[in-house]
N, C-alpha and C positions, 0 to 999 in steps of 0.2 A: 431287550424285550421286557425286562422287569421294570423299565421306566413307565410302562403303560399301567395305569391303576386298575384297569379292567383285568389285565393278565394277572396282576398280583392278587386281585380279589378271587379270581377263579382258582389259582393255585392254593391260596389260603383256605378256601372253602373245601377244596378237594382233600387237603392235608388233614383238616379237622375231621371231615367226614370219614376218611380212611381210619384214623385213630379211634374215633367213636364207634364206627361200625365193627371193628375188630373186637372191641371190648364189650359191646352191647350184649352179645349172647350170654356172657358171664353175669351181667347185671340182671338179665331175664331169668337165667337158670337159678341164681342164688336169691332171687326176689329182693334185689338191692335198689330198686327204683327210688324209693324214698330216701335211701342213704345218698344216692347220687344227687338227689334234689337238695339235700341238706348241704352237701359240699358246694353245689352251685350257688346256693343262697349266701354261703360264706364268702363268695367271690367279691361281693360289694364291700364286705369288711376288709378283705385283702387289698382292695383298691385304696381304702382309707389308710391302712397300715403302710402301704407303699408311699403315700404322700407324707405321712408323719415321719417316716424314717428315711425318706429320700432314696428309696430303692426302686427298681423297675416294677411295673405293675405285675409282670409275670411272677417275679419272686414273691411279692406281697400276696397274690392270689394263691400261689402254691403253698405258702406257709399257712395261710388261713384255712385252706382245705385240709391240710395235714393236721392242724390243731383240732378241727372239727372231728376228724377221724379218731384222734387220740382221746378226745373228750367222750365220744360215743362209746368207744371200747371200754373206757373207765366206768362210765355210768351203767352200761349193760352188765358188767361183771359184778355190780353191787346190787342195788335195789330196784332200778328202773327197768321196765320192759323196753324192748328195742323201738317199738312204734312211738311210745310216749317220749323216750329220750330223743329220738330223731325230730319229733314235733317241737320240743322245747329248743333244741339246738338250731334247727333250720330257721324258725321264725325269729329267734333271738339274734342269730347272726345277721340276718337280713336287716332287722330293725336297728341294731347297733351300727351296722355299716352305713345305713342311710343317714342316721343321726350324725355319725362321725364325718361323713361327706358334707352334710349341711353345715357343720361347725367349722369345717376347713376353710382357710382363706383362699385356697386355689379354686379356680373356676373349672368345674367338672360337668360334663354332659352325662348325667346319670343314666339317661335313656340309652346312650351308646353302650354302656356296660350291661344294662339290663337286657337289651334286645339285640345288641351287636351292631357293628358298623364295619363290615368287611371291606368297604371301599376305601377305608383309611389305613389299610394294612401296609406297612413299610417292608423294606427288604429284610431288616432285622427280625421283624415278626415272622416273615416267611421262613427264615432260617430256624427260628425256634419251633414253629409249627411242624416243619418237616423233620427236624431233628427228633422231636417228640414222637412223631409217627413211626419213624425208622426204629427208634429205641423200643417203643411198645411192640412193634412187629418182631424185633429180635428177641425180646423178653418172652413173648408168647411162644415163639418157636422153641426157645430154650426150656421153658417150664410147662409146655403143653400137656405132657402126660401127667405130671403132678397136679396141674390145675383141674384137668378133667376128672382125675381120680378123687380129688377133693370135692368137686361139684357133686359127684355121685354119692359119696359118703365120706365123712371125716374119719370114721372108724376104718373104712377100707384104705384110706390114704395112710393112716398110721400103720396098719398091718403091712402095707406095701412099701414101707420105708420112707414115706414122704412126711413132711411136717406141715400139717394143715394151717397152723397159725402163720407160718412163713408164707404160704401161698396166699392167705387172706391179706397179709400186710402188703405183699407185692401187688395184688389187685387194687388195694386201696391207694397205694402210691401211684399206680398207673392211672386210676380214675382222677386223682388230684392233678396229675400232669395234663390230662385231657381238658379238665375244667380250666386250668391256668392258660393253656394255649387257645382254648376255644372261646374265651370270653369276648375277645375282640371280633371274632367272626360271626358268632350266632348269639352271644350274650348269655348272661348268668341264668336267666329264666328259661332259656330254650335249649341249653346244651344237654340237659337230661333227656329231652325229647329226641335228640339226635342219637342218644345212646340206646333208647328203648324202641322207638318206632321201627327203624330198619331191621332190628333183630326180631321183633314181633312179626314183621312182614315176611321175613325169611323162614320162620319156623315151620309153617305148614308144607314147605316145598323141599325139605332136605331130610336125609336119613342119618347123617353123621354130624358130629360136632364141628368137624373141619368144614363141611359143606355149609353149615349155618353161619360160621364166622366169615367165610368167603362171600356168600350171598348177601349177608348183612352189610359187609363193607361195600359191595357193589350197589346195593339199594341206597346206602347212605351217600355215596358219591353221585348217584343218579339224582337224588333229592337236592344235593348241593348245586349241580349244574342246572337242573330244572328250576330251582328256586331263584338262582341268579338271573336266569333268562326271564322268568316271570317278573322279577323286580325291575329289570330294565324295560320290559314291555309295558308294564302297568304302573311304573313309578311307585312301587311299594317298598317297604323296608326289606332289606335282603335277608336278615335272620328269620323273621316270621315267615317270609316267603319260602325259605328252604324247608321249614317245618311243615308248612301247608302242603308242599309237594310230597314230603315224606308221608303225611297223613293220606293223601290221595293214593300213593303207592300202596299203603297199607290196606286201604279200602278195596283197591283192585286185586291185591294179593289174596285178601280174605274171600272176595267173590269168586276168584278163580279156584281157590281151594275147595269151596263149597260145590262148584260145578264139577270139579274132578271127583269129589266124593260121591256126587249123584251119578 
């Protein structure tokens, strides 16, 4: 079954959507959208690193995303505000990545990494994507209470016996993992949208954090399936099509929430 590229594309999109959908609520709750954007922009720099050091693209992107996280934490602990630090890091990482790719001798389709090319996903990519999704799901189940307490209040987390910095580091690593596995499916410029839009769509319709995480994952997978269907029907790029469907779901969700409020 996995010999069919369409089947691989569907499974890859669903795996990335599941991982992003589960993490999306934490990005929304902690207002980390711009941080996720900075990590995603660093993905192109990670592609260049993978070429320079002859390692897999997954490893290069993961390392670049983690470097961005370390740099951000270092800058914000000193003199820079978080928004200015993220602005500098995000745009610098993208620019250096594009320059490094241009200087490389290898022939690289930059657009495939910027906007994704889920139809080229191989079996090894599928294994990475679903391994990451299962790992993130297991980590969320394990750390759920500590993460929710940290989201509510760092002081409350401390008095409850949790370590807020450890929860933050865990979330950062999980986001880096999603960026690393999602670059091939939806691309560096669109992975953040898959983190934010389904979570924002789910928010008006739930009363518990668990409900928001589950509904966000469902909306993300719905966007993945709908986007791939639209891409095949209208011959459009798969990554942008997935995000477009996610945006339509958000519009419908917001309209339904307003009608219910009335």
